N, C-alpha and C positions, 0 to 999 in steps of 0.2 A: 531490504528494499522491496522484495517480493511481497512480504507480509503487509507493508505499507500500501502497496498497489491494490492488494485484495481488499484491505480495509476501506480505501477510498472508493473502490468499485461498489462495495456493499452499501456505503452511504449514498452514492449516486442512485443506485437502484431503489433504495428506500424513498429518496426524495421524489423520484419519478413516479413511484407507486402512490405516494401521498397526493401529489399534484393530479394524477389521473383520477383518483378517487374523488377529489374535490370537484373536478370538472364534471364527472359523471353523476355526482350526488343528486342534483336536481332532477335529472332524468330518471334515476332509480326511484326516487320518491314519487314521481309523477306516474309511475306505472300503475295502471288500473288493477283493482282487485276483482277476482271472479267470484269471491265468496259472498259478497254482499252482507247485509245485516240480518238476514233471516233465511232459513231453509224452507222452501215452499212445500206445502202438503196439499195434495189433491183430495177433496172431499165432495160428497153430494150435499148440496145446500137446500134442495127442494125438488118438486115435481111439477112439470108443466102439463096441465090437463087439457084435453080436447076430445071431441067425439071420435077422432081417429085413434085415440089411445094416449097413454101417459108417457111423458119423456122425462127420464132422470136428468137433473141439472147439476152440474159440477162447478166448483170454483177452485182456484189455486190460491191457498191462504198463506200469507206471509205475516208471521207474528214475531215482534221483537223479542230478543232473548232476555230482556231485562226483568221479566216477571211483573211489570207494572201494567196499569190500566191506561188504554189509549183510545182516541177516536178511531172510527172505522172509515176506510175509503173503499168504494167499489170502483174497480177499473173496468171500463166497458169498451171492448174492441169494436172497430169498424169492419167494413167489408161489403158495402152496397146492400146491406140488409140480407144478403144471401150467402155470405162467406165469412171467414175469419175464425179465430180461436183465441184462447187466453194465453198468448205467448209473448207479450210485450214486457220482458223481464226487466229491462232497464228502468222503465217507469215504475214498475212494482218495487224494485230495490231502492230507487230514489225516495219513494214515499215511505217505505218502512224505515229507511235510514233517517228520515225526518221525524219519526216518532208516531207513525200511524200503524194500525192493524190493517193490512191490505188484502182485498179479496178480488182477484182477477177472475171475472165470471165468464161462463159460456151461457148462451141463450138460444132458443129455437131459431132456425133460419128459414127464410122464404126460398122457394124453388130457384135453382136446383140444389141449394145447400141442405146439409143435414148435420146435426150433431149426433154423437153416439146415442143410439136408442130412440131417435126421433121417429123412425118408421115412416108411416104414411102421412103424418101431420104436416100440413103445408106451411106452418109458421107465419101465416099472414097476421096483420094487425088485428086485434091488440095483443096477440100472444107474446111477442117479444117484449113489449113494455110490461106485460104481466109478469114475465120471468124476471125482469129487472126489479120490479116491485117485490117479488118473492125473495130475491137476494138481499134487498134492503132490510126486510123484516128479519131475515136470518142473520144478517150482520149486526143488527141492533140487539138481538137477543140470541146468541149462538146456542146451538144444541149442546147438551152435556157431553156428547161424544166428539165435539169439535175441538181442535187445538186452540180455538179462540174463546172457548168457554171461560167466563170470569175475567177476560182480558180487555173488554171493550166498555166504554163509558155510556153507551146508548146513543151517541151522536154519530150520524152517518153522512159522509159526503161522497162525491163521485168525481172521477176524471174519465171523460168519454171522448172518443175521436170519431169523426164522420158519422156513420149510422149510430155509433155508440154515444156521440154527443147529442144526437137527436133524442135518444132514449133517456139520457141524463136530464136533458131539458124538460122532457115530458114529465119525469118523476120529480123534478124540482118545482115544477109549476103547481102541483097539487097532488093529493093522495090518489092512488089508483085502486088498490085492493083494500085499503084501510091500514093505517099505521105505517105507511111506507113512503111518505114524502121525504125526499132528501133534505138535509139541513143546509147544504151548499153544493155547488157543482161547478167544475171547470169544463168548459165546452170547447173542443178543438175542431174547428171546421165542420160544424154540424149542419144538418138539414132541419129547418124549422117551419117553413111554409111550403108544403108539398104542392099546392095548387097555383103557385106564382107563375103566371104565363111566361115571363122571360126566362125563368129557371127551367121550365119544362122543355124549352127548345134549345137550351144551352148544351152544346156537345163539344166544347173546347177540349177538355181533357178528361171528361167523365160523361156518363150517360144518366144524368139526373132523372129525366122524365121516365125512362124505362125502369130505373131502379125503384122509384117511389110507387109507380103503378104496379110493379111486381110485388112490392111489399104489401100494399093495401089489397091487391087482388082485383084490379079493375082495368078496363080497356079505355083508350082515349075517347073522350066525348064529354058532353056537359055533365052527365051524371057522375063522372069520375073526376073531371078537371075543373068544373065550374065552382062558383061561390055556393057553399052549402053542399057541395058534392063530397064523394067519399074521401078524396085527398084532403080537402079542406077540413073535414071532420076529424081526420087523423093527425092534423098538423099540431105540433107542440106549441107554437106561438099562441094559438087560440086559448090555451089553458091558463095563461099567466094573468094574475090579478095582484092586488096589493098584498095578498096573503101568501104569495109565492116566496120561495126561498131564494137567497142571493145567488147569482150566477156570474161567472167570469167568462165573457164571450170572446173567443180568439179565432182569428183567421189570418191568412197571409194575403198580400196585396193582389196577387193573381192566382188565388187559390182555385184548384179544380172545382171546389164547391161554388156554385153560382153566387156572385157577389150580393144579390138581393137577400140571400139567406142570412148573412151577417147583419146587414142593415135592418132587415125586418125585425129581428129579435132585439137589437140594440134600441130601436125606436119603440118597440112594444113595452119593454120593461121600464123605459123612461115614461111612457104615456100612462101606464097604470101604477107607476111609482113603487116598483119593487125595491125594497131597501137594500143597500149594500152592493149593488151590481157594479161591474166594471167591464171594460172592453180593451182588447189589445189587437191592433192590426200590424202584423209583422211585415216589414218591407224587405224583400229579397230580390235578387236578380232572377229573371225567368230561366228555366231550363230549356233543353232542346225542343220540348213540346210547347213552349210558350207559357207554361204555368209555373207557379212557385210552390213552396212546401204545403203539405196537407196533413191533417190529422196528427198522429203521434210523431210525425217528422218534425213538427214544431216544438215538441216537448223540451229538447235541450235549450231552446231559446227562451222559453217561458217558465221553466221549472221553478226558479226562485220566486217569481211573482205568484205562481200558482200555489206554492206551498205556503207563502205568507197569507194569501187569500183564504186557504183552507184552515190554517191555524186561527185566523181571526174569527171564524164562525163555528169552529168545532172545538 
């Protein structure tokens, strides 16, 4: 009798264990991995030149482990043109897992920002877009010492957020230093028309006017803010023509980036008939500050569409 009781008890425990495992199985499978699809390697991709001295420029390279050749993607961080770094690892891993060689770049920053080695260089326009152009050329033809050497197909796209989206738009619109026009770009909450009067006074959740004036290095007034002024001349929207590369323009409904920035570029690429462009306006509930998601905060919502867009053109 005792042996029969022990036997039945063991059967019951096994059944409980099996049922528990089946219940937990979906949860266990859904647990995120921290390894990703590539191990990042920090490399110097170029040098930013200025009268104040040279700045070594680095990127964090993510190269798939499959030994195959892939298109390249430059990931360009935001930060009001004066802050930020190459630290958005989720976007990087999503892109490398989708089959791209990914280069998350740093670039010179406007005051008070600095990247390592920037020294006294003020990082004003056009130095930041020059750095992005340098990264594009390096990603198109990596140096023999790079982990990406022999692993790219010569096509280069970009994903940029906020100030990084502004730089991506600038380099998708046309060549900058030569041989450096992006083949496609995904733009998350970018600044495209720096001299738009409504945007310059918009302080809902960001300081657009102060940020772009600091980036260009000019003070409020007609010479800075007016038509043909310094902000106008530095604005990415001015560069778009029918020869520009396709862009996917993304913002949220109450984005901290002033709304005219989204509509200005959407209207401009339609006006000059840039082929293959698209736009996404993400609807969200506003947060405590009255604004919705911004820049790379939108990436989880648009990741699939962005990857399809990049695959189409790269």
